[in-house]
C-alpha positions as CSV (number, residue, x, y, z in Angstrom):
1,X,0.1,0.0,0.0
2,X,2.8,2.4,0.8
3,X,4.3,1.8,-2.9
4,X,1.1,2.6,-4.4
5,X,0.6,5.8,-2.5
6,X,4.1,6.9,-3.4
7,X,3.3,5.9,-7.0
8,X,0.1,8.0,-6.9
9,X,1.4,11.0,-5.3
10,X,4.5,11.4,-7.2
11,X,5.7,14.5,-9.4
12,X,4.4,14.6,-13.0
13,X,8.0,14.1,-14.1
14,X,8.4,11.1,-12.3
15,X,5.3,9.5,-13.6
16,X,6.5,10.1,-16.9
17,X,9.7,8.2,-16.3
18,X,7.6,5.1,-14.9
19,X,5.2,5.2,-17.9
20,X,8.1,5.1,-20.2
21,X,9.6,2.2,-18.0
22,X,6.2,0.4,-18.2
23,X,6.6,1.2,-22.0
24,X,9.8,-0.3,-22.4
25,X,8.8,-3.4,-20.3
26,X,5.7,-3.8,-22.6
27,X,8.0,-3.8,-25.9
28,X,10.8,-6.0,-24.5
29,X,7.5,-8.5,-23.0
30,X,6.3,-8.4,-26.8
31,X,9.7,-9.4,-28.2
32,X,10.0,-12.4,-25.8
33,X,6.6,-13.4,-26.6
34,X,7.2,-13.3,-30.3
35,X,10.0,-15.4,-29.9
36,X,8.0,-18.0,-28.2
37,X,5.6,-18.0,-31.1
38,X,8.3,-18.3,-33.4
39,X,9.4,-21.4,-31.6
40,X,5.7,-22.9,-31.5
41,X,5.6,-22.2,-35.2
42,X,8.8,-23.9,-36.2
43,X,9.3,-27.0,-33.9
44,X,11.9,-28.1,-36.4
45,X,14.2,-25.0,-36.0
46,X,15.4,-25.0,-32.4
47,X,18.5,-23.0,-33.2
48,X,16.7,-20.3,-34.7
49,X,14.5,-19.8,-31.9
50,X,17.4,-20.1,-29.3
51,X,19.0,-17.2,-31.3
52,X,16.1,-15.1,-31.6
53,X,15.8,-15.3,-27.9
54,X,19.5,-14.7,-27.3
55,X,19.0,-11.6,-29.4
56,X,16.5,-10.6,-26.9
57,X,18.9,-10.0,-24.4
58,X,20.1,-6.9,-25.4
59,X,16.9,-4.8,-25.1
60,X,16.2,-6.5,-21.9
61,X,19.6,-5.3,-20.2
62,X,18.5,-1.9,-21.7
63,X,15.2,-1.9,-20.1
64,X,16.6,-2.9,-16.8
65,X,19.4,-0.4,-17.1
66,X,16.7,2.4,-17.5
67,X,14.6,1.0,-14.7
68,X,17.4,1.1,-12.3
69,X,18.2,4.7,-13.5
70,X,14.5,5.9,-12.9
71,X,14.4,4.4,-9.7
72,X,17.7,6.2,-8.3
73,X,16.0,9.5,-9.4
74,X,12.7,8.9,-7.6
75,X,12.7,11.5,-4.9
76,X,9.8,9.5,-3.0
77,X,12.1,6.9,-2.0
78,X,15.4,8.8,-0.8
79,X,16.5,8.1,2.6
80,X,15.9,10.9,5.0
81,X,16.3,11.2,8.9
82,X,12.4,11.9,9.1
83,X,11.3,8.9,7.6
84,X,13.7,7.0,9.6
85,X,11.8,8.1,13.1
86,X,8.6,6.5,11.9
87,X,10.4,3.1,10.9
88,X,11.3,3.9,7.1
89,X,15.0,3.6,7.2
90,X,17.2,2.9,3.9
91,X,16.2,-0.8,3.9
92,X,12.2,-0.2,4.0
93,X,12.7,2.6,1.1
94,X,14.6,0.2,-1.0
95,X,12.2,-2.4,-0.7
96,X,9.3,0.4,-1.6
97,X,11.4,1.3,-4.6
98,X,12.0,-2.4,-5.6
99,X,8.2,-2.7,-5.2
100,X,7.5,0.4,-7.3
101,X,9.8,-0.8,-10.2
102,X,7.9,-4.3,-10.3
103,X,4.7,-2.5,-10.5
104,X,5.5,-0.7,-13.4
105,X,7.3,-3.4,-15.3
106,X,4.5,-5.9,-14.7
107,X,2.1,-3.2,-16.1
108,X,4.1,-3.2,-19.2
109,X,4.3,-6.9,-19.2
110,X,0.4,-7.2,-19.1
111,X,0.2,-4.8,-21.8
112,X,2.6,-6.8,-24.0
113,X,0.6,-10.0,-23.4
114,X,-2.5,-8.1,-24.4
115,X,-1.1,-6.6,-27.7
116,X,0.3,-9.9,-28.5
117,X,-3.2,-11.9,-27.8
118,X,-4.7,-8.9,-30.0
119,X,-2.1,-9.8,-32.9
120,X,-2.8,-13.4,-32.8
121,X,-6.4,-12.9,-32.9
122,X,-7.2,-14.3,-29.9
123,X,-9.3,-11.4,-28.6
124,X,-10.6,-9.8,-32.1
125,X,-9.8,-10.5,-35.6
126,X,-6.4,-10.8,-36.5
127,X,-5.1,-7.7,-37.9
128,X,-2.3,-6.8,-40.4
129,X,-4.1,-10.0,-42.8
130,X,-1.8,-12.2,-40.9
131,X,1.5,-11.2,-42.1
132,X,3.1,-11.7,-38.9
133,X,1.5,-15.1,-38.6
134,X,5.0,-17.0,-38.4
135,X,6.0,-15.0,-35.0
136,X,2.5,-15.3,-33.3
137,X,1.8,-19.4,-33.5
138,X,-1.7,-18.8,-34.7
139,X,-4.0,-21.6,-34.2
140,X,-1.5,-23.1,-31.5
141,X,-2.4,-22.8,-27.8
142,X,0.1,-20.8,-25.8
143,X,1.8,-22.8,-23.0
144,X,0.9,-21.1,-19.6
145,X,4.1,-21.8,-17.7
146,X,6.6,-20.4,-20.6
147,X,4.1,-17.5,-21.4
148,X,4.2,-16.5,-17.3
149,X,8.2,-17.2,-17.2
150,X,8.9,-15.1,-20.3
151,X,6.6,-12.2,-19.1
152,X,8.2,-12.0,-15.4
153,X,11.6,-11.9,-16.7
154,X,11.9,-8.1,-16.9
155,X,9.9,-7.4,-13.7
156,X,12.2,-9.8,-11.8
157,X,15.2,-8.4,-13.4
158,X,14.6,-4.9,-13.0
159,X,13.2,-5.2,-9.1
160,X,16.4,-7.4,-8.0
161,X,18.7,-4.9,-9.9
162,X,17.1,-2.0,-8.2
163,X,17.2,-3.7,-4.5
164,X,21.0,-4.6,-5.4
165,X,22.1,-1.1,-6.4
166,X,19.7,0.8,-3.9
167,X,20.6,-1.5,-1.0
168,X,22.0,0.3,2.3
169,X,25.8,0.4,2.7
170,X,27.7,0.9,5.9
171,X,30.6,3.3,5.3
172,X,34.0,1.0,5.4
173,X,36.3,2.3,8.2
174,X,39.5,3.6,7.0
175,X,42.7,1.3,7.5
176,X,44.6,2.0,10.3
177,X,47.8,3.6,9.5
178,X,50.7,3.1,12.0
179,X,52.8,6.6,12.1
180,X,56.8,6.0,11.3
181,X,57.5,7.4,15.1
182,X,55.8,4.3,16.3
183,X,58.7,2.2,15.4
184,X,61.6,2.4,17.7
185,X,65.0,1.3,17.4
186,X,66.0,-1.2,14.5
187,X,62.2,-1.5,13.5
188,X,60.9,-2.4,17.0
189,X,57.3,-1.5,17.3
190,X,56.5,1.0,19.8
191,X,58.0,4.4,20.8
192,X,59.6,5.8,23.8
193,X,58.0,7.9,26.4
194,X,60.2,10.8,25.7
195,X,62.6,11.5,23.0
196,X,66.3,11.2,23.6
197,X,69.0,13.4,22.2
198,X,72.2,11.5,20.4
199,X,74.2,9.7,23.0
200,X,71.9,9.9,25.9
201,X,71.3,6.5,26.1
202,X,75.0,5.4,26.0
203,X,75.9,7.5,29.2
204,X,76.4,5.2,32.0
205,X,73.1,4.8,34.1
206,X,71.2,7.0,32.1
207,X,68.4,4.9,31.5
208,X,68.1,3.9,35.0
209,X,67.6,7.4,36.2
210,X,64.3,8.0,34.8
211,X,61.6,8.9,37.3
212,X,58.0,9.2,37.2
213,X,58.3,13.0,36.0
214,X,60.1,11.6,32.8
215,X,57.1,9.7,31.7
216,X,54.5,11.5,29.4
217,X,50.9,11.3,30.9
218,X,48.6,9.3,28.4
219,X,45.5,10.8,27.4
220,X,42.5,9.1,28.7
221,X,40.7,6.6,26.7
222,X,37.5,7.7,24.9
223,X,34.4,6.2,26.0
224,X,32.7,3.7,23.7
225,X,29.7,5.6,22.0
226,X,26.4,3.9,22.7
227,X,24.6,2.6,19.6
228,X,21.1,4.0,19.4
229,X,18.3,1.7,19.9
230,X,14.9,2.0,17.8
231,X,14.1,3.5,14.4
232,X,17.0,6.1,15.0
233,X,19.4,3.4,14.4
234,X,18.5,3.2,10.8
235,X,19.0,6.8,10.4
236,X,22.3,7.4,8.4
237,X,24.8,9.7,9.9
238,X,24.9,13.1,8.0
239,X,28.3,13.9,8.7
240,X,29.8,10.9,7.6
241,X,32.6,10.9,5.3
242,X,32.0,9.2,1.7
243,X,34.2,6.2,1.3
244,X,36.3,5.5,-1.8
245,X,34.1,2.4,-2.7
246,X,31.3,4.8,-3.3
247,X,33.3,7.2,-5.7
248,X,36.2,5.1,-7.1
249,X,38.6,6.8,-9.2
250,X,37.4,6.8,-12.6
251,X,40.6,6.7,-14.6
252,X,41.6,3.5,-12.6
253,X,39.5,1.3,-15.5
254,X,40.7,3.4,-18.5
255,X,43.5,1.1,-19.1
256,X,41.5,-2.6,-18.8
257,X,39.1,-0.6,-21.3
258,X,41.7,0.2,-23.9
259,X,43.2,-3.3,-23.5
260,X,39.3,-5.0,-23.8
261,X,39.0,-2.6,-26.9
262,X,42.0,-3.8,-28.7
263,X,41.3,-7.4,-27.7
264,X,38.0,-6.9,-29.5
265,X,39.3,-5.4,-32.6
266,X,41.6,-8.1,-32.9
267,X,39.3,-10.8,-32.5
268,X,37.4,-9.3,-35.2
269,X,40.2,-8.8,-37.4
270,X,41.0,-12.8,-36.7
271,X,37.4,-13.9,-37.2
272,X,37.0,-12.2,-40.4
273,X,39.4,-14.9,-42.1
274,X,37.3,-18.0,-40.6
275,X,34.6,-19.9,-42.4
276,X,32.1,-20.2,-39.5
277,X,28.9,-17.8,-39.8
278,X,26.2,-16.7,-37.6
279,X,22.8,-15.0,-38.7
280,X,22.1,-11.3,-38.1
281,X,18.9,-9.9,-37.2
282,X,16.7,-8.1,-39.7
283,X,18.4,-7.8,-43.3
284,X,22.0,-7.7,-42.3
285,X,24.3,-10.1,-43.9
286,X,25.4,-13.1,-42.1
287,X,29.2,-13.3,-40.7
288,X,32.0,-14.8,-38.8
289,X,30.9,-16.1,-35.0
290,X,34.0,-14.4,-33.8
291,X,32.6,-10.7,-35.3
292,X,29.7,-11.0,-32.8
293,X,32.5,-11.7,-29.8
294,X,34.5,-8.8,-31.1
295,X,31.3,-6.6,-31.1
296,X,30.7,-7.3,-27.5
297,X,34.0,-6.7,-26.3
298,X,34.2,-3.3,-28.0
299,X,30.7,-2.4,-26.6
300,X,32.0,-3.4,-23.1
301,X,35.1,-1.3,-23.5
302,X,33.4,2.1,-24.5
303,X,30.8,1.5,-21.8
304,X,33.8,0.9,-19.3
305,X,35.7,3.5,-20.5
306,X,33.2,6.2,-20.5
307,X,34.0,7.3,-16.9
308,X,37.8,7.7,-17.5
309,X,37.0,9.6,-20.6
310,X,34.8,12.0,-19.0
311,X,37.3,12.4,-16.2
312,X,40.0,13.4,-19.0
313,X,37.5,15.7,-20.4
314,X,37.2,17.6,-17.2
315,X,41.0,17.8,-16.8
316,X,41.6,19.0,-20.2
317,X,39.2,21.8,-20.0
318,X,41.1,23.2,-17.0
319,X,44.6,23.3,-18.9
320,X,46.4,26.3,-20.3
321,X,45.2,29.1,-18.0
322,X,41.8,28.4,-17.6
323,X,39.2,31.0,-16.4
324,X,36.4,30.7,-14.2
325,X,34.0,29.4,-17.0
326,X,36.5,26.4,-17.9
327,X,37.5,25.7,-14.0
328,X,33.5,25.4,-13.4
329,X,32.6,23.0,-16.3
330,X,35.7,21.0,-15.7
331,X,35.5,20.6,-12.2
332,X,31.8,19.3,-12.8
333,X,33.0,17.1,-15.2
334,X,35.6,15.4,-12.9
335,X,33.1,15.2,-9.9
336,X,30.2,13.7,-12.1
337,X,32.7,11.3,-14.3
338,X,31.4,8.2,-12.8
339,X,28.0,9.1,-12.8
340,X,27.5,10.5,-16.4
341,X,30.2,8.8,-17.9
342,X,29.1,5.3,-17.7
343,X,25.7,5.8,-19.6
344,X,27.2,7.9,-22.0
345,X,29.7,5.2,-22.6
346,X,26.7,2.9,-23.3
347,X,25.1,5.3,-25.7
348,X,28.4,5.5,-27.7
349,X,28.4,1.4,-27.6
350,X,24.8,1.4,-29.1
351,X,25.6,4.3,-31.7
352,X,28.7,2.1,-32.7
353,X,26.6,-0.9,-33.4
354,X,24.2,1.2,-35.1
355,X,26.6,2.6,-37.4
356,X,27.8,-0.8,-37.9
357,X,24.8,-2.4,-38.6
358,X,23.7,0.3,-41.1
359,X,26.9,-0.3,-43.1
360,X,26.6,-4.1,-43.3
361,X,23.0,-3.9,-44.7
362,X,22.9,-5.2,-48.2
363,X,21.7,-2.4,-50.7
364,X,19.3,-5.1,-52.8
365,X,18.8,-7.2,-49.4
366,X,15.6,-7.2,-47.3
367,X,15.0,-4.3,-45.1
368,X,14.8,-4.5,-41.4
369,X,11.8,-6.5,-40.0
370,X,9.4,-5.2,-37.7
371,X,10.7,-7.0,-34.7
372,X,14.2,-5.7,-35.5
373,X,13.0,-2.3,-35.8
374,X,11.2,-2.6,-32.4
375,X,14.5,-4.0,-30.8
376,X,16.6,-1.2,-32.1
377,X,14.0,1.4,-31.2
378,X,14.1,0.0,-27.5
379,X,17.7,-0.3,-27.3
380,X,18.4,3.2,-28.5
381,X,15.5,4.9,-26.8
382,X,16.2,3.0,-23.4
383,X,19.9,4.3,-23.6
384,X,19.2,7.9,-24.4
385,X,16.5,7.8,-21.7
386,X,18.9,6.4,-19.2
387,X,21.5,9.1,-20.0
388,X,18.7,12.1,-19.8
389,X,17.7,10.6,-16.3
390,X,21.1,10.4,-14.8
391,X,21.6,14.1,-16.2
392,X,18.7,15.0,-14.3
393,X,20.0,13.0,-11.2
394,X,23.3,14.8,-11.4
395,X,21.6,18.4,-11.6
396,X,19.9,17.1,-8.6
397,X,22.8,16.0,-6.9
398,X,24.6,19.7,-7.1
399,X,21.7,21.7,-6.8
400,X,23.2,22.9,-3.4
401,X,26.3,23.7,-5.0
402,X,24.5,25.6,-7.6
403,X,22.7,27.6,-5.0
404,X,25.7,28.6,-3.3
405,X,27.3,30.0,-6.3
406,X,24.2,31.9,-7.0
407,X,24.2,33.2,-3.5
408,X,27.8,34.1,-4.1
409,X,27.0,36.7,-7.1
410,X,27.6,34.0,-10.0
411,X,25.4,35.0,-12.9
412,X,23.0,32.4,-14.3
413,X,24.3,32.9,-17.8
414,X,27.9,31.6,-16.7
415,X,26.4,28.3,-15.3
416,X,24.4,27.7,-18.6
417,X,27.4,28.3,-20.4
418,X,29.4,25.9,-18.4
419,X,26.8,23.4,-19.0
420,X,27.1,24.0,-22.8
421,X,31.1,23.8,-22.3
422,X,30.3,20.4,-20.9
423,X,28.3,19.1,-23.5
424,X,30.6,20.6,-26.3
425,X,33.7,18.9,-24.8
426,X,31.8,15.6,-24.3
427,X,30.5,15.5,-27.9
428,X,34.2,16.4,-29.3
429,X,35.7,13.7,-27.7
430,X,33.0,11.0,-27.7
431,X,31.6,11.6,-31.3
432,X,35.0,11.0,-33.0
433,X,35.7,7.7,-30.9
434,X,32.5,6.5,-31.7
435,X,32.9,6.9,-35.3
436,X,36.2,5.2,-35.4
437,X,35.4,2.2,-33.3
438,X,32.3,1.7,-35.4
439,X,34.3,1.9,-38.8
440,X,36.8,-0.6,-37.3
441,X,34.1,-2.8,-36.1
442,X,32.5,-3.0,-39.3
443,X,35.4,-3.5,-41.4
444,X,35.8,-7.4,-41.3
445,X,32.4,-8.0,-42.9
446,X,32.7,-5.2,-45.5
447,X,35.7,-6.4,-47.3
């Protein structure tokens, strides 16, 4: 009931994001049901049905990613001290957010089932003159367990991902570092009570003449803090410093992503000389099996390299005598590299794959089918919506900083100009990189 009340009383922008999640879930569910219909209509072609089911994992992953981004920007499920006082701590709010996501995606799955039954002619007459009968299994009864299993994939994966991402995390204590002065003579642990001058210990009887006044008093041990009991125990400390696990160094993964990208391109170049082929969706040509693995590696490399490249863009904006505008734009990019860079890298990976698919289409071959078009629209739309949703989240995260700059006298035009500079810097770096990777990825199949 609490999840339903929060869903009903949310902001219109939040409701719009939830409706978009439901629409993405409906599209993915329809693709899964069409795969089931193809398997029922072609019982003698199990590899073809399995291949179509494998292609459905891409829109499924894009839908789940978008659902997680929408849940992260939901202000109704954000932990606050006031809610913790009445028993709604971070764990309870995480469960509410996962339930809300499950409701949105389940609504989309039910809509997909209704559309699929309508296309089959089970509700009304069969539309489109039966043009899509091979994907609908017309005249064959649908297996209820398989249908429910496919329809539950998106709600289950989305709710579990939201629960995993929004789970409450305890701040890890900083590792205790032993100061250099704590090591005594010849590396022995522990330091003396007083510092000795050179040769003082060597004097005869010097170490026996130390009295009580020579011993430095030790500070009293701090009393252990009592842990709060009751609902206040779930309240996160507002002054607790963020650990490095929450904001890792974005550039630490950049060398690994470059190595993954090189490995993907090498696999594609080697696979271009093999004879084993695989079927591509729609009207694309068939290509070697290794090319698909190479595409996957290059896509993962672009997604992983996104935060590091965004961080470097912020550093480059601050080079060579930067002014206030470039300093502000660069600092914001460096601060938001982990948040913005990952969805931006995924968008570049999808754009690279779309460019390669367009280059591989035969001029005289068949055009993209309806299912391929639906899958492409789902993947592209979900990745763009995820990027925009993450940008909104980043804007809300720096709202206090923006308000402080305005109070200090920063003009609004400069803040808008800084946002334009950030966007221009990202486009100037990511656009050529995407085109280069796409051209190299499509080269093994175009020669």
